[in-house]
N, CA, C, O and the ligand as a Tripos MOL2 file, in Angstrom:
@<TRIPOS>MOLECULE
protein
  289   287    73     0     0
PROTEIN
NO_CHARGES

@<TRIPOS>ATOM
      1 N          35.3880   -2.7470   15.0320 N.3       1 MET1
      2 CA         33.9840   -2.8860   14.6270 C.3       1 MET1
      3 C          33.8370   -4.0590   13.6620 C.2       1 MET1
      4 O          34.3870   -4.0450   12.5600 O.2       1 MET1
      5 N          33.1080   -5.0460   14.0800 N.am      2 ALA2
      6 CA         32.9660   -6.2310   13.2510 C.3       2 ALA2
      7 C          31.8020   -7.0480   13.7620 C.2       2 ALA2
      8 O          31.1800   -6.7350   14.7770 O.2       2 ALA2
      9 N          31.5330   -8.1020   13.0250 N.am      3 ARG3
     10 CA         30.4940   -9.0080   13.4950 C.3       3 ARG3
     11 C          30.9780   -9.6870   14.7660 C.2       3 ARG3
     12 O          32.1820   -9.8210   14.9870 O.2       3 ARG3
     13 N          30.0450  -10.1120   15.5940 N.am      4 ARG4
     14 CA         30.3920  -10.6600   16.8980 C.3       4 ARG4
     15 C          30.1440  -12.1670   16.9690 C.2       4 ARG4
     16 O          29.2590  -12.7140   16.3120 O.2       4 ARG4
     17 N          30.9680  -12.8080   17.7980 N.am      5 TYR5
     18 CA         30.8040  -14.2380   18.0590 C.3       5 TYR5
     19 C          30.7320  -14.4710   19.5610 C.2       5 TYR5
     20 O          31.3120  -15.4240   20.0830 O.2       5 TYR5
     21 N          30.0290  -13.6070   20.2340 N.am      6 ARG6
     22 CA         29.8660  -13.7530   21.6750 C.3       6 ARG6
     23 C          28.4230  -13.4220   22.0280 C.2       6 ARG6
     24 O          27.6470  -12.9890   21.1760 O.2       6 ARG6
     25 N          28.0690  -13.6310   23.3060 N.am      7 GLY7
     26 CA         26.6800  -13.4410   23.6760 C.3       7 GLY7
     27 C          25.8190  -14.3840   22.8510 C.2       7 GLY7
     28 O          26.1230  -15.5700   22.7280 O.2       7 GLY7
     29 N          24.7530  -13.8540   22.2940 N.am      8 ASN8
     30 CA         23.8710  -14.6740   21.4450 C.3       8 ASN8
     31 C          24.2730  -14.6270   19.9890 C.2       8 ASN8
     32 O          23.6430  -15.2720   19.1510 O.2       8 ASN8
     33 N          25.3240  -13.8660   19.6720 N.am      9 MET9
     34 CA         25.7020  -13.6460   18.2780 C.3       9 MET9
     35 C          26.6630  -14.7160   17.7760 C.2       9 MET9
     36 O          27.5700  -15.1480   18.4890 O.2       9 MET9
     37 N          26.4440  -15.1290   16.5380 N.am     10 ASN10
     38 CA         27.3210  -16.1090   15.9120 C.3      10 ASN10
     39 C          27.6280  -15.6780   14.4830 C.2      10 ASN10
     40 O          27.5000  -16.4610   13.5430 O.2      10 ASN10
     41 N          28.0390  -14.4130   14.3350 N.am     11 GLY11
     42 CA         28.4340  -13.9010   13.0290 C.3      11 GLY11
     43 C          27.3130  -13.3560   12.1760 C.2      11 GLY11
     44 O          27.5210  -13.0250   11.0090 O.2      11 GLY11
     45 N          26.1120  -13.2570   12.7550 N.am     12 GLU12
     46 CA         25.0120  -12.6960   11.9780 C.3      12 GLU12
     47 C          25.2740  -11.2160   11.6720 C.2      12 GLU12
     48 O          25.9820  -10.5380   12.4160 O.2      12 GLU12
     49 N          24.6910  -10.7190   10.5590 N.am     13 ARG13
     50 CA         24.9170   -9.3280   10.1760 C.3      13 ARG13
     51 C          24.1500   -8.3520   11.0720 C.2      13 ARG13
     52 O          24.6310   -7.2600   11.3700 O.2      13 ARG13
     53 N          22.9550   -8.7600   11.4940 N.am     14 TYR14
     54 CA         22.1170   -7.8260   12.2460 C.3      14 TYR14
     55 C          21.9890   -8.2230   13.7020 C.2      14 TYR14
     56 O          21.8530   -9.4010   14.0310 O.2      14 TYR14
     57 N          22.0320   -7.2340   14.5600 N.am     15 LEU15
     58 CA         21.8600   -7.4420   15.9890 C.3      15 LEU15
     59 C          20.7200   -6.5520   16.4690 C.2      15 LEU15
     60 O          20.7680   -5.3310   16.3190 O.2      15 LEU15
     61 N          19.7100   -7.1650   17.0410 N.am     16 ALA16
     62 CA         18.5940   -6.3960   17.5860 C.3      16 ALA16
     63 C          18.7640   -6.2600   19.0880 C.2      16 ALA16
     64 O          19.1500   -7.2060   19.7750 O.2      16 ALA16
     65 N          18.4670   -5.0610   19.5850 N.am     17 ASN17
     66 CA         18.5140   -4.7980   21.0240 C.3      17 ASN17
     67 C          17.1330   -5.1060   21.5980 C.2      17 ASN17
     68 O          16.1720   -4.3680   21.3800 O.2      17 ASN17
     69 N          17.0610   -6.2110   22.3340 N.am     18 ALA18
     70 CA         15.7680   -6.6820   22.8290 C.3      18 ALA18
     71 C          15.3170   -5.9550   24.0870 C.2      18 ALA18
     72 O          14.2500   -6.2530   24.6240 O.2      18 ALA18
     73 N          16.1160   -5.0080   24.5630 N.am     19 SER19
     74 CA         15.7020   -4.2420   25.7390 C.3      19 SER19
     75 C          14.3660   -3.5650   25.4550 C.2      19 SER19
     76 O          14.2360   -2.8830   24.4380 O.2      19 SER19
     77 N          13.3720   -3.7310   26.3210 N.am     20 PRO20
     78 CA         12.0350   -3.1790   26.0550 C.3      20 PRO20
     79 C          12.0340   -1.6730   25.8210 C.2      20 PRO20
     80 O          11.1390   -1.1510   25.1570 O.2      20 PRO20
     81 N          13.0330   -0.9680   26.3630 N.am     21 SER21
     82 CA         13.0760    0.4850   26.1890 C.3      21 SER21
     83 C          13.7800    0.8890   24.9030 C.2      21 SER21
     84 O          13.8030    2.0700   24.5560 O.2      21 SER21
     85 N          14.3620   -0.0880   24.1820 N.am     22 LYS22
     86 CA         15.1100    0.2320   22.9630 C.3      22 LYS22
     87 C          14.4260   -0.3290   21.7320 C.2      22 LYS22
     88 O          13.8980    0.4200   20.9090 O.2      22 LYS22
     89 N          14.4370   -1.6480   21.6070 N.am     23 ARG23
     90 CA         13.8000   -2.3250   20.4690 C.3      23 ARG23
     91 C          14.3040   -1.7740   19.1350 C.2      23 ARG23
     92 O          13.5160   -1.3380   18.2960 O.2      23 ARG23
     93 N          15.6390   -1.8000   18.9500 N.am     24 GLU24
     94 CA         16.2230   -1.3270   17.7000 C.3      24 GLU24
     95 C          17.0980   -2.4160   17.1050 C.2      24 GLU24
     96 O          17.6490   -3.2490   17.8240 O.2      24 GLU24
     97 N          17.2200   -2.3990   15.7710 N.am     25 VAL25
     98 CA         18.0870   -3.3650   15.0970 C.3      25 VAL25
     99 C          19.2730   -2.6310   14.4830 C.2      25 VAL25
    100 O          19.1170   -1.5520   13.9120 O.2      25 VAL25
    101 N          20.4730   -3.2300   14.6060 N.am     26 HIS26
    102 CA         21.7160   -2.6430   14.1250 C.3      26 HIS26
    103 C          22.3250   -3.4880   13.0150 C.2      26 HIS26
    104 O          22.1890   -4.7120   13.0010 O.2      26 HIS26
    105 N          23.0040   -2.8120   12.0760 N.am     27 ASP27
    106 CA         23.7170   -3.4700   10.9850 C.3      27 ASP27
    107 C          25.2050   -3.4940   11.3400 C.2      27 ASP27
    108 O          25.8750   -2.4640   11.2810 O.2      27 ASP27
    109 N          25.7160   -4.6610   11.7050 N.am     28 LEU28
    110 CA         27.1030   -4.7440   12.1790 C.3      28 LEU28
    111 C          28.1180   -4.4850   11.0710 C.2      28 LEU28
    112 O          29.2820   -4.2040   11.3570 O.2      28 LEU28
    113 N          27.6960   -4.5750    9.8090 N.am     29 ASP29
    114 CA         28.6090   -4.2590    8.7120 C.3      29 ASP29
    115 C          28.7250   -2.7450    8.4950 C.2      29 ASP29
    116 O          29.5340   -2.2870    7.6890 O.2      29 ASP29
    117 N          27.9150   -1.9860    9.2160 N.am     30 ASN30
    118 CA         27.9390   -0.5250    9.0930 C.3      30 ASN30
    119 C          27.8530    0.1090   10.4780 C.2      30 ASN30
    120 O          27.2080    1.1390   10.6800 O.2      30 ASN30
    121 N          28.5180   -0.5360   11.4100 N.am     31 GLU31
    122 CA         28.3930   -0.1530   12.8130 C.3      31 GLU31
    123 C          28.9500    1.2340   13.1120 C.2      31 GLU31
    124 O          29.9640    1.6380   12.5430 O.2      31 GLU31
    125 N          28.2900    1.9530   14.0000 N.am     32 ASN32
    126 CA         28.7010    3.2680   14.4660 C.3      32 ASN32
    127 C          28.9820    3.1680   15.9620 C.2      32 ASN32
    128 O          28.3430    2.3830   16.6620 O.2      32 ASN32
    129 N          29.9330    3.9580   16.4530 N.am     33 THR33
    130 CA         30.2350    3.8600   17.8870 C.3      33 THR33
    131 C          29.0050    4.1710   18.7370 C.2      33 THR33
    132 O          28.8880    3.6810   19.8600 O.2      33 THR33
    133 N          28.1000    4.9740   18.2130 N.am     34 ASN34
    134 CA         26.8840    5.3060   18.9620 C.3      34 ASN34
    135 C          25.9620    4.1100   19.1620 C.2      34 ASN34
    136 O          25.0630    4.1440   20.0020 O.2      34 ASN34
    137 N          26.1900    3.0560   18.3890 N.am     35 CYS35
    138 CA         25.3370    1.8670   18.5100 C.3      35 CYS35
    139 C          25.5620    1.1540   19.8440 C.2      35 CYS35
    140 O          24.6460    0.5200   20.3680 O.2      35 CYS35
    141 N          26.7710    1.2520   20.3950 N.am     36 GLN36
    142 CA         27.1020    0.6250   21.6820 C.3      36 GLN36
    143 C          26.7730   -0.8680   21.6830 C.2      36 GLN36
    144 O          26.1510   -1.3900   22.6080 O.2      36 GLN36
    145 N          27.2100   -1.5300   20.6220 N.am     37 ILE37
    146 CA         26.9160   -2.9530   20.4360 C.3      37 ILE37
    147 C          27.4280   -3.8050   21.5930 C.2      37 ILE37
    148 O          26.7210   -4.6820   22.0880 O.2      37 ILE37
    149 N          28.6640   -3.5410   22.0190 N.am     38 ASP38
    150 CA         29.2240   -4.3770   23.0870 C.3      38 ASP38
    151 C          28.4510   -4.2210   24.3950 C.2      38 ASP38
    152 O          28.3270   -5.1680   25.1710 O.2      38 ASP38
    153 N          27.9360   -3.0170   24.6290 N.am     39 GLU39
    154 CA         27.1210   -2.8020   25.8270 C.3      39 GLU39
    155 C          25.8300   -3.6110   25.7510 C.2      39 GLU39
    156 O          25.3650   -4.1540   26.7530 O.2      39 GLU39
    157 N          25.2590   -3.6860   24.5530 N.am     40 ILE40
    158 CA         24.0180   -4.4620   24.3710 C.3      40 ILE40
    159 C          24.2710   -5.9380   24.6580 C.2      40 ILE40
    160 O          23.4810   -6.5960   25.3340 O.2      40 ILE40
    161 N          25.4000   -6.4530   24.1270 N.am     41 ILE41
    162 CA         25.7360   -7.8580   24.3470 C.3      41 ILE41
    163 C          26.0010   -8.1080   25.8270 C.2      41 ILE41
    164 O          25.5690   -9.1170   26.3850 O.2      41 ILE41
    165 N          26.7150   -7.1760   26.4540 N.am     42 GLN42
    166 CA         27.0350   -7.3100   27.8650 C.3      42 GLN42
    167 C          25.7660   -7.3590   28.7160 C.2      42 GLN42
    168 O          25.7110   -8.0620   29.7250 O.2      42 GLN42
    169 N          24.7660   -6.6150   28.3040 N.am     43 ALA43
    170 CA         23.5020   -6.5770   29.0460 C.3      43 ALA43
    171 C          22.6400   -7.8010   28.7500 C.2      43 ALA43
    172 O          21.6070   -8.0160   29.3850 O.2      43 ALA43
    173 N          23.0800   -8.6050   27.7710 N.am     44 GLY44
    174 CA         22.3220   -9.8030   27.4280 C.3      44 GLY44
    175 C          21.0900   -9.5310   26.5830 C.2      44 GLY44
    176 O          20.1800  -10.3560   26.5120 O.2      44 GLY44
    177 N          21.0670   -8.3500   25.9320 N.am     45 ASN45
    178 CA         19.9040   -7.9820   25.1310 C.3      45 ASN45
    179 C          20.1070   -8.1820   23.6330 C.2      45 ASN45
    180 O          19.2890   -7.7240   22.8350 O.2      45 ASN45
    181 N          21.1790   -8.8550   23.2450 N.am     46 ASP46
    182 CA         21.4650   -9.0460   21.8250 C.3      46 ASP46
    183 C          20.6480  -10.1990   21.2590 C.2      46 ASP46
    184 O          20.6070  -11.3010   21.8060 O.2      46 ASP46
    185 N          20.0000   -9.8950   20.1380 N.am     47 SER47
    186 CA         19.1890  -10.9000   19.4560 C.3      47 SER47
    187 C          19.6360  -10.9480   17.9990 C.2      47 SER47
    188 O          19.5280   -9.9400   17.3020 O.2      47 SER47
    189 N          20.1370  -12.0910   17.5140 N.am     48 PRO48
    190 CA         20.7240  -12.1550   16.1740 C.3      48 PRO48
    191 C          19.6990  -12.2670   15.0460 C.2      48 PRO48
    192 O          18.6730  -12.9330   15.1850 O.2      48 PRO48
    193 N          19.9970  -11.6020   13.9240 N.am     49 TYR49
    194 CA         19.1620  -11.6960   12.7220 C.3      49 TYR49
    195 C          20.0550  -11.7410   11.4970 C.2      49 TYR49
    196 O          21.0900  -11.0770   11.4420 O.2      49 TYR49
    197 N          19.6440  -12.5300   10.5170 N.am     50 ASN50
    198 CA         20.3670  -12.5650    9.2520 C.3      50 ASN50
    199 C          19.7630  -11.6170    8.2360 C.2      50 ASN50
    200 O          20.3910  -11.3240    7.2190 O.2      50 ASN50
    201 N          18.5630  -11.1350    8.4870 N.am     51 SER51
    202 CA         17.9710  -10.1910    7.5400 C.3      51 SER51
    203 C          17.2580   -9.0750    8.2830 C.2      51 SER51
    204 O          16.6450   -9.2870    9.3290 O.2      51 SER51
    205 N          17.3540   -7.8810    7.7140 N.am     52 LEU52
    206 CA         16.7070   -6.7070    8.2940 C.3      52 LEU52
    207 C          15.1890   -6.8840    8.2700 C.2      52 LEU52
    208 O          14.4880   -6.4660    9.1910 O.2      52 LEU52
    209 N          14.7010   -7.5060    7.2100 N.am     53 GLU53
    210 CA         13.2590   -7.6910    7.0720 C.3      53 GLU53
    211 C          12.7010   -8.5070    8.2340 C.2      53 GLU53
    212 O          11.6300   -8.2050    8.7610 O.2      53 GLU53
    213 N          13.4410   -9.5440    8.6250 N.am     54 ALA54
    214 CA         12.9760  -10.4020    9.7190 C.3      54 ALA54
    215 C          12.9200   -9.6230   11.0270 C.2      54 ALA54
    216 O          11.9820   -9.7810   11.8080 O.2      54 ALA54
    217 N          13.9170   -8.7890   11.2650 N.am     55 ALA55
    218 CA         13.9310   -7.9810   12.4850 C.3      55 ALA55
    219 C          12.7880   -6.9870   12.4820 C.2      55 ALA55
    220 O          12.1530   -6.7570   13.5110 O.2      55 ALA55
    221 N          12.5250   -6.3920   11.3160 N.am     56 ARG56
    222 CA         11.4310   -5.4240   11.2140 C.3      56 ARG56
    223 C          10.0910   -6.1100   11.4470 C.2      56 ARG56
    224 O           9.1840   -5.5530   12.0660 O.2      56 ARG56
    225 N           9.9910   -7.3480   10.9290 N.am     57 ARG57
    226 CA          8.7550   -8.1150   11.1390 C.3      57 ARG57
    227 C           8.5220   -8.3760   12.6170 C.2      57 ARG57
    228 O           7.3780   -8.4590   13.0630 O.2      57 ARG57
    229 N           9.6170   -8.5070   13.3870 N.am     58 ASP58
    230 CA          9.4920   -8.7580   14.8160 C.3      58 ASP58
    231 C           9.3100   -7.4640   15.6110 C.2      58 ASP58
    232 O           9.2780   -7.4840   16.8410 O.2      58 ASP58
    233 N           9.1930   -6.3490   14.9060 N.am     59 GLY59
    234 CA          8.8470   -5.0990   15.5720 C.3      59 GLY59
    235 C          10.0030   -4.2090   15.9630 C.2      59 GLY59
    236 O           9.8220   -3.2680   16.7350 O.2      59 GLY59
    237 N          11.2090   -4.4910   15.4390 N.am     60 TYR60
    238 CA         12.3550   -3.6430   15.7610 C.3      60 TYR60
    239 C          12.4380   -2.4640   14.8060 C.2      60 TYR60
    240 O          12.1580   -2.5920   13.6140 O.2      60 TYR60
    241 N          12.8330   -1.2960   15.3530 N.am     61 ASP61
    242 CA         13.0570   -0.1040   14.5460 C.3      61 ASP61
    243 C          14.4880   -0.0860   14.0480 C.2      61 ASP61
    244 O          15.3760   -0.6590   14.6780 O.2      61 ASP61
    245 N          14.7190    0.5780   12.9030 N.am     62 ASN62
    246 CA         16.0810    0.7410   12.4040 C.3      62 ASN62
    247 C          16.8710    1.6500   13.3440 C.2      62 ASN62
    248 O          16.3600    2.6730   13.7980 O.2      62 ASN62
    249 N          18.1070    1.2760   13.6310 N.am     63 CYS63
    250 CA         18.9950    2.1690   14.3540 C.3      63 CYS63
    251 C          19.2830    3.3650   13.4550 C.2      63 CYS63
    252 O          19.5770    3.1990   12.2710 O.2      63 CYS63
    253 N          19.2000    4.5730   14.0160 N.am     64 ALA64
    254 CA         19.3910    5.7830   13.2130 C.3      64 ALA64
    255 C          20.8340    5.9540   12.7590 C.2      64 ALA64
    256 O          21.0890    6.6250   11.7590 O.2      64 ALA64
    257 N          21.7820    5.3580   13.4770 N.am     65 TYR65
    258 CA         23.2000    5.5630   13.1830 C.3      65 TYR65
    259 C          23.7290    4.6390   12.0950 C.2      65 TYR65
    260 O          24.4720    5.0750   11.2160 O.2      65 TYR65
    261 N          23.3470    3.3520   12.1470 N.am     66 CYS66
    262 CA         23.9560    2.4090   11.2080 C.3      66 CYS66
    263 C          23.0030    2.0020   10.0760 C.2      66 CYS66
    264 O          23.4510    1.4900    9.0510 O.2      66 CYS66
    265 N          21.7140    2.2210   10.2490 N.am     67 ILE67
    266 CA         20.7720    1.8630    9.1820 C.3      67 ILE67
    267 C          20.0120    3.1100    8.7110 C.2      67 ILE67
    268 O          19.9020    3.3540    7.5100 O.2      67 ILE67
    269 N          19.4900    3.8960    9.6580 N.am     68 GLY68
    270 CA         18.7640    5.1040    9.2970 C.3      68 GLY68
    271 C          17.3260    4.7950    8.9170 C.2      68 GLY68
    272 O          16.8970    3.6410    8.9190 O.2      68 GLY68
    273 N          16.5950    5.8450    8.5920 N.am     69 GLY69
    274 CA         15.2100    5.6520    8.1920 C.3      69 GLY69
    275 C          14.3290    5.1420    9.3270 C.2      69 GLY69
    276 O          13.3890    4.3780    9.1080 O.2      69 GLY69
    277 N          14.6510    5.5820   10.5520 N.am     70 SER70
    278 CA         13.8490    5.1510   11.6900 C.3      70 SER70
    279 C          12.3980    5.5320   11.4880 C.2      70 SER70
    280 O          12.0820    6.5980   10.9600 O.2      70 SER70
    281 N          11.5280    4.6460   11.9160 N.am     71 THR71
    282 CA         10.1000    4.8870   11.7670 C.3      71 THR71
    283 C           9.5200    5.6030   12.9860 C.2      71 THR71
    284 O           8.3210    5.8770   13.0410 O.2      71 THR71
    285 N          10.3830    5.9040   13.9650 N.am     72 ARG72
    286 CA          9.8520    6.5540   15.1600 C.3      72 ARG72
    287 C           9.7870    8.0670   14.9920 C.2      72 ARG72
    288 O           9.3620    8.7730   15.9070 O.2      72 ARG72
    289 ZN         23.1970    0.9650   15.1200 Zn       73 ZN73
@<TRIPOS>BOND
     1     1     2 1
     2     2     3 1
     3     3     4 2
     4     3     5 am
     5     5     6 1
     6     6     7 1
     7     7     8 2
     8     7     9 am
     9     9    10 1
    10    10    11 1
    11    11    12 2
    12    11    13 am
    13    13    14 1
    14    14    15 1
    15    15    16 2
    16    15    17 am
    17    17    18 1
    18    18    19 1
    19    19    20 2
    20    19    21 am
    21    21    22 1
    22    22    23 1
    23    23    24 2
    24    23    25 am
    25    25    26 1
    26    26    27 1
    27    27    28 2
    28    27    29 am
    29    29    30 1
    30    30    31 1
    31    31    32 2
    32    31    33 am
    33    33    34 1
    34    34    35 1
    35    35    36 2
    36    35    37 am
    37    37    38 1
    38    38    39 1
    39    39    40 2
    40    39    41 am
    41    41    42 1
    42    42    43 1
    43    43    44 2
    44    43    45 am
    45    45    46 1
    46    46    47 1
    47    47    48 2
    48    47    49 am
    49    49    50 1
    50    50    51 1
    51    51    52 2
    52    51    53 am
    53    53    54 1
    54    54    55 1
    55    55    56 2
    56    55    57 am
    57    57    58 1
    58    58    59 1
    59    59    60 2
    60    59    61 am
    61    61    62 1
    62    62    63 1
    63    63    64 2
    64    63    65 am
    65    65    66 1
    66    66    67 1
    67    67    68 2
    68    67    69 am
    69    69    70 1
    70    70    71 1
    71    71    72 2
    72    71    73 am
    73    73    74 1
    74    74    75 1
    75    75    76 2
    76    75    77 am
    77    77    78 1
    78    78    79 1
    79    79    80 2
    80    79    81 am
    81    81    82 1
    82    82    83 1
    83    83    84 2
    84    83    85 am
    85    85    86 1
    86    86    87 1
    87    87    88 2
    88    87    89 am
    89    89    90 1
    90    90    91 1
    91    91    92 2
    92    91    93 am
    93    93    94 1
    94    94    95 1
    95    95    96 2
    96    95    97 am
    97    97    98 1
    98    98    99 1
    99    99   100 2
   100    99   101 am
   101   101   102 1
   102   102   103 1
   103   103   104 2
   104   103   105 am
   105   105   106 1
   106   106   107 1
   107   107   108 2
   108   107   109 am
   109   109   110 1
   110   110   111 1
   111   111   112 2
   112   111   113 am
   113   113   114 1
   114   114   115 1
   115   115   116 2
   116   115   117 am
   117   117   118 1
   118   118   119 1
   119   119   120 2
   120   119   121 am
   121   121   122 1
   122   122   123 1
   123   123   124 2
   124   123   125 am
   125   125   126 1
   126   126   127 1
   127   127   128 2
   128   127   129 am
   129   129   130 1
   130   130   131 1
   131   131   132 2
   132   131   133 am
   133   133   134 1
   134   134   135 1
   135   135   136 2
   136   135   137 am
   137   137   138 1
   138   138   139 1
   139   139   140 2
   140   139   141 am
   141   141   142 1
   142   142   143 1
   143   143   144 2
   144   143   145 am
   145   145   146 1
   146   146   147 1
   147   147   148 2
   148   147   149 am
   149   149   150 1
   150   150   151 1
   151   151   152 2
   152   151   153 am
   153   153   154 1
   154   154   155 1
   155   155   156 2
   156   155   157 am
   157   157   158 1
   158   158   159 1
   159   159   160 2
   160   159   161 am
   161   161   162 1
   162   162   163 1
   163   163   164 2
   164   163   165 am
   165   165   166 1
   166   166   167 1
   167   167   168 2
   168   167   169 am
   169   169   170 1
   170   170   171 1
   171   171   172 2
   172   171   173 am
   173   173   174 1
   174   174   175 1
   175   175   176 2
   176   175   177 am
   177   177   178 1
   178   178   179 1
   179   179   180 2
   180   179   181 am
   181   181   182 1
   182   182   183 1
   183   183   184 2
   184   183   185 am
   185   185   186 1
   186   186   187 1
   187   187   188 2
   188   187   189 am
   189   189   190 1
   190   190   191 1
   191   191   192 2
   192   191   193 am
   193   193   194 1
   194   194   195 1
   195   195   196 2
   196   195   197 am
   197   197   198 1
   198   198   199 1
   199   199   200 2
   200   199   201 am
   201   201   202 1
   202   202   203 1
   203   203   204 2
   204   203   205 am
   205   205   206 1
   206   206   207 1
   207   207   208 2
   208   207   209 am
   209   209   210 1
   210   210   211 1
   211   211   212 2
   212   211   213 am
   213   213   214 1
   214   214   215 1
   215   215   216 2
   216   215   217 am
   217   217   218 1
   218   218   219 1
   219   219   220 2
   220   219   221 am
   221   221   222 1
   222   222   223 1
   223   223   224 2
   224   223   225 am
   225   225   226 1
   226   226   227 1
   227   227   228 2
   228   227   229 am
   229   229   230 1
   230   230   231 1
   231   231   232 2
   232   231   233 am
   233   233   234 1
   234   234   235 1
   235   235   236 2
   236   235   237 am
   237   237   238 1
   238   238   239 1
   239   239   240 2
   240   239   241 am
   241   241   242 1
   242   242   243 1
   243   243   244 2
   244   243   245 am
   245   245   246 1
   246   246   247 1
   247   247   248 2
   248   247   249 am
   249   249   250 1
   250   250   251 1
   251   251   252 2
   252   251   253 am
   253   253   254 1
   254   254   255 1
   255   255   256 2
   256   255   257 am
   257   257   258 1
   258   258   259 1
   259   259   260 2
   260   259   261 am
   261   261   262 1
   262   262   263 1
   263   263   264 2
   264   263   265 am
   265   265   266 1
   266   266   267 1
   267   267   268 2
   268   267   269 am
   269   269   270 1
   270   270   271 1
   271   271   272 2
   272   271   273 am
   273   273   274 1
   274   274   275 1
   275   275   276 2
   276   275   277 am
   277   277   278 1
   278   278   279 1
   279   279   280 2
   280   279   281 am
   281   281   282 1
   282   282   283 1
   283   283   284 2
   284   283   285 am
   285   285   286 1
   286   286   287 1
   287   287   288 2
@<TRIPOS>SUBSTRUCTURE
     1 MET1         2 RESIDUE 1 A MET
     2 ALA2         6 RESIDUE 1 A ALA
     3 ARG3        10 RESIDUE 1 A ARG
     4 ARG4        14 RESIDUE 1 A ARG
     5 TYR5        18 RESIDUE 1 A TYR
     6 ARG6        22 RESIDUE 1 A ARG
     7 GLY7        26 RESIDUE 1 A GLY
     8 ASN8        30 RESIDUE 1 A ASN
     9 MET9        34 RESIDUE 1 A MET
    10 ASN10       38 RESIDUE 1 A ASN
    11 GLY11       42 RESIDUE 1 A GLY
    12 GLU12       46 RESIDUE 1 A GLU
    13 ARG13       50 RESIDUE 1 A ARG
    14 TYR14       54 RESIDUE 1 A TYR
    15 LEU15       58 RESIDUE 1 A LEU
    16 ALA16       62 RESIDUE 1 A ALA
    17 ASN17       66 RESIDUE 1 A ASN
    18 ALA18       70 RESIDUE 1 A ALA
    19 SER19       74 RESIDUE 1 A SER
    20 PRO20       78 RESIDUE 1 A PRO
    21 SER21       82 RESIDUE 1 A SER
    22 LYS22       86 RESIDUE 1 A LYS
    23 ARG23       90 RESIDUE 1 A ARG
    24 GLU24       94 RESIDUE 1 A GLU
    25 VAL25       98 RESIDUE 1 A VAL
    26 HIS26      102 RESIDUE 1 A HIS
    27 ASP27      106 RESIDUE 1 A ASP
    28 LEU28      110 RESIDUE 1 A LEU
    29 ASP29      114 RESIDUE 1 A ASP
    30 ASN30      118 RESIDUE 1 A ASN
    31 GLU31      122 RESIDUE 1 A GLU
    32 ASN32      126 RESIDUE 1 A ASN
    33 THR33      130 RESIDUE 1 A THR
    34 ASN34      134 RESIDUE 1 A ASN
    35 CYS35      138 RESIDUE 1 A CYS
    36 GLN36      142 RESIDUE 1 A GLN
    37 ILE37      146 RESIDUE 1 A ILE
    38 ASP38      150 RESIDUE 1 A ASP
    39 GLU39      154 RESIDUE 1 A GLU
    40 ILE40      158 RESIDUE 1 A ILE
    41 ILE41      162 RESIDUE 1 A ILE
    42 GLN42      166 RESIDUE 1 A GLN
    43 ALA43      170 RESIDUE 1 A ALA
    44 GLY44      174 RESIDUE 1 A GLY
    45 ASN45      178 RESIDUE 1 A ASN
    46 ASP46      182 RESIDUE 1 A ASP
    47 SER47      186 RESIDUE 1 A SER
    48 PRO48      190 RESIDUE 1 A PRO
    49 TYR49      194 RESIDUE 1 A TYR
    50 ASN50      198 RESIDUE 1 A ASN
    51 SER51      202 RESIDUE 1 A SER
    52 LEU52      206 RESIDUE 1 A LEU
    53 GLU53      210 RESIDUE 1 A GLU
    54 ALA54      214 RESIDUE 1 A ALA
    55 ALA55      218 RESIDUE 1 A ALA
    56 ARG56      222 RESIDUE 1 A ARG
    57 ARG57      226 RESIDUE 1 A ARG
    58 ASP58      230 RESIDUE 1 A ASP
    59 GLY59      234 RESIDUE 1 A GLY
    60 TYR60      238 RESIDUE 1 A TYR
    61 ASP61      242 RESIDUE 1 A ASP
    62 ASN62      246 RESIDUE 1 A ASN
    63 CYS63      250 RESIDUE 1 A CYS
    64 ALA64      254 RESIDUE 1 A ALA
    65 TYR65      258 RESIDUE 1 A TYR
    66 CYS66      262 RESIDUE 1 A CYS
    67 ILE67      266 RESIDUE 1 A ILE
    68 GLY68      270 RESIDUE 1 A GLY
    69 GLY69      274 RESIDUE 1 A GLY
    70 SER70      278 RESIDUE 1 A SER
    71 THR71      282 RESIDUE 1 A THR
    72 ARG72      286 RESIDUE 1 A ARG
    73 ZN73       289 GROUP 0 **** ****
């Protein structure tokens, strides 16, 4: 479990799942196996963010496993 340098990721702390059915942001420094980060990258839905605030501004919900406090 670590930051990724593949797909669209280049070491950013946050990865947002751009899949229209998901729309969640993950904290790679606190990753949980339930996040399925590698599956997101494999599907091409990974969107990199350096700040949680920026991801939230773009409409992503917090992942319940690695960030918590989901607004859904
Ligand atoms: Zn997560």
